[in-house]
N, C-alpha and C positions, 0 to 999 in steps of 0.2 A: 574578540571575533564579533561581528554584528550579525544577529539572528535575521535570518531572510526568509519572511513567511511564505515567499513564492515558491520556495523549493522545499523538498523533504529534508526535515531535520535530522542529524548525526544520530541524535539518541530521543527515544520516547520514555519518559519518566510516567510510571502508572501506579496510581495511588487509590485504592478503594476507600471510601469514608462511610463509616456508618456510627453517628451520636457521638462524635469525636471531637466536640466544641472546647472541652480544656485544653487539648495540645494543638488543636488543627493549626492555627496561626503561627506557631512556632515549626510545626513542619512544612507548610506551604512555604514559609519565609526560608527555610533552610536551603530548599530547593531553587527558589527563585534567585538567591543569592550566591549561587554557585558561579566561581570562577569561569567555569566552562560555559558559553551561552549558547551553542547551538543545540538546543532542545525543543521539544514540546512537552507540555505538562497535562497529561490527560488525568482528569479526576472524575471518578465514579462515585457519585451520592447515591448509596445504595438504601433509599427510601429513611433517612434519618429524620427523627421527629425532634430533635433540638435545634440549636440555632447554627448547625453546620452549614445549611445552605446560605444563610445570611453571611457567614463568614466567609465562604468560597467567593459569593458575589460580589464582595467588597473589593477584591482584589481586580485591578485592571492591568493587565499584561498580555500582550499579544500570542504568547507561549503556551497561555492555559487554554486547554480546550475541556469544558465542562459539561457532563453529561448527567442526567437524573435517572435513576430507575422508578417507574410509577409505583412500584411496592419492592418490598425488600428480597433481594435474590440470594444473599450470601456472598461471602468473600470469593469463594470460587468462581462463581458465575461471572461476578462483576470483573474478576481480573481476566476472564475470558473475551469478555466484551471491550474492555478497555485496549486488549492485545488486537483485537479485530481493527480498531479504530488507529491502531500505532502507525506510523509512516516512518519511523526511523530505522537506521540500519541496524540500532542496537536498542533493546528494550531494557530499561533500567526499573527496579522495584522500590518503592516507598510505602513506608507505613505512617498513617494518619497521627500517630501518637510518638513517633520518631524524630531525630534529628540527623541530618546530614551534616557532614564538617566542607568548609568551602570547597575543597579541592577533592572531594570524591569522585565527582563525574570527570574531572580533567584528568585525574591519576588512572583511572579506570580505563577511559579511551586509549590513553597514549599504552597503557600495557597490552589492552586488546589489538591494537594496531602493529604493535611490534611483536605480538605472539599470536600469529593469524591461525595457530592450530588450536588456540584455546576457544570454546565455545561459551562458556558460563564462568563468570569471575565476580567471586565476594570480595570481601575485605573482612578483617576481624574487627569486631565491635567493642566498644566500652558499654557496661551496663550502666543505667542511670536509673534514679528511683522517680516517684512522681513528681518530685520538686525539682527535677534534674540535675541532682546531685549524684556525682561518680561513686559508684557503690561496688566496683569491682571488674571481675573480667570472668569470661567463660572460657572454662578449662578446656572442653572439648574444640572451641573455636580456635584458640591458641595452639593447641596440640597439633592440628590436622591442617595443614597450609597447603602441600604439595597435592597434586593430582593423585598419586599413589597413596598418599595419607587418607585423603577425602574419599576415594574410591573404597578403600578397604575398610573405613569405618562406617560408611551410611548404611550397610546391611544391619547393624546393630544398634545406630543410633544416629540421628540427624547432627551435624557438625558444622552447618552453614546459617549464618543468618541471613533468612530469605529477603529481608529490606533492604540488603547491602548489596543485592546480586545485579549484574549487568550481563545480558546474554544477547546473542545473535538473534535478532528478529525473525530470520527465515527459520531458525529451530524452533522458537517458542511459539511460533505460528502454526508449526507441523504438528507438534508435539501437544500444546496446551495443557491446561490441568484437568484434572479428572473431576467431573462435576458430581460424582458420587459420594466426593468427601468435602465435609464442611470444614474440617481442620487438618493440618498437616498436608495439604496439598502439595505443598514445595517438596517435601521429603520423597513422596511418590514419584514427583516427577524427576527429582534427583537420579533415584533408582534407576528410572527408565533410561535416562540419558547416559548414565554409567555402564548400564547394561549393553547399549549400544555404542559404547566404546568413544562417547563425546568426552574430550577434555574439559575438568573443571578445576579451577584453581582459585588462589586466594592470595590478595596483596596482605602480606605480613604488617599490617598498619592499620589502627583502629581508625577508620575514616566515617564510622558511622555510629551513633548514640542509639542502643536499644533499650527501650524504657520497660522495667520491670514494674507491673502493679500487684497489687494485693490480690491474689486469686480468691474467688468466692467457691467454696465447696458446696457442692448441691446434694451430694451423697448417692449420686448415680454414676456406675461404674462405667458407662457408655462416655461420659464426661472426662475421663481420667486419660492421664498420658499414656498409660499401660494399654489401655483399650484402643486408643488412638493408633498406636504403634502396630498393635496386633492387627489391625484393621487394614491398615497401609499394604503390610506385608502380605497379607491375604489377597488383596486387590490387585497388588502387583503380581505376585506369582500366577494367580489365576489367569490373568490376563496374557501373560507370557506364555502360559500353557495353551490358550486358546489360538495365539500368533504361531504355536510350533517354535518358539524362542525360548528354549531352555537350556542354557548352558551352565559354566561354572559359576558365573556371578549369582544366577538364579538360586543354584544348588546352595551357596554360602548363605543367601538369605533365608532359604527354607531351612537351613540348619539353626539359625538364631531363632527363626518361628518355633521350631520344635523345642528348642531349650526354653523359650518362654511359655510354651504351652505347658511344659512339664512342671516348671516352677509355679505357674498359676494352678496347674492341678493339686500340686502340694499344698498350696495355701488354703484353697477351697477345702481340702481333706481335712486339714487341721482345723479348720474354722467350724465343720461339721462335727468332728470329735470334741473339740470343746463345748459345743451346743449339747451334743449326746450325754457328755460327762455331767453337765449341770442338770439334766432332767432325770 
């Protein structure tokens, strides 16, 4: 299929970039070499200070629509900016350090067109290291593929690789990402979509490679995954209460929040007890 820049594309691929020079060429090339050609590739450079701008600018492809933020806004705001610019019927995510396999977009668009009730479609992923070597699979990803499996799992934990997703643009433009969240903005969005009964499914085939990089521990509890999961549940539930939308799904999510708070309290009390016994 020849891409016609005079009409709106079928898919808008959106990718925020911040200081991603190490893996950026591989990420961009994996999208430009997709077997499905009718897409636009929206890249948002979020104030990078490395050579990311030079790398992006070196590509000459009419499908690329390149935007730069004058200062760093963060991933969430950059994603919403890209979504505003998106012209495609569907919007696909991409991360600047991941790799999409050549048939990813083709297989996702075929599935969505043959399953019109599906709003968001992910794929399973292969985990790769900083050198691109396969290092395994994500158990939660492979164990939760159907809509019911995904919906039942999300109140407890995320089971969808964000960068593997494709969603109807009309829905993502309506819902958008919550800009109060710097991280885990995808998980909070999934909860809102499921609570409003939008179908989320997954192709049980690894069409995306998700890169695992060595985390840096700052010692700040607010940077831990536990705190992030706590925060998204609180924000999700408080917003649903404000909208007078509090049903069974919200109740289930609240139950997981309470369980986590109890466990957190136990950990804090144990820590305080150890300090007291030492003094």
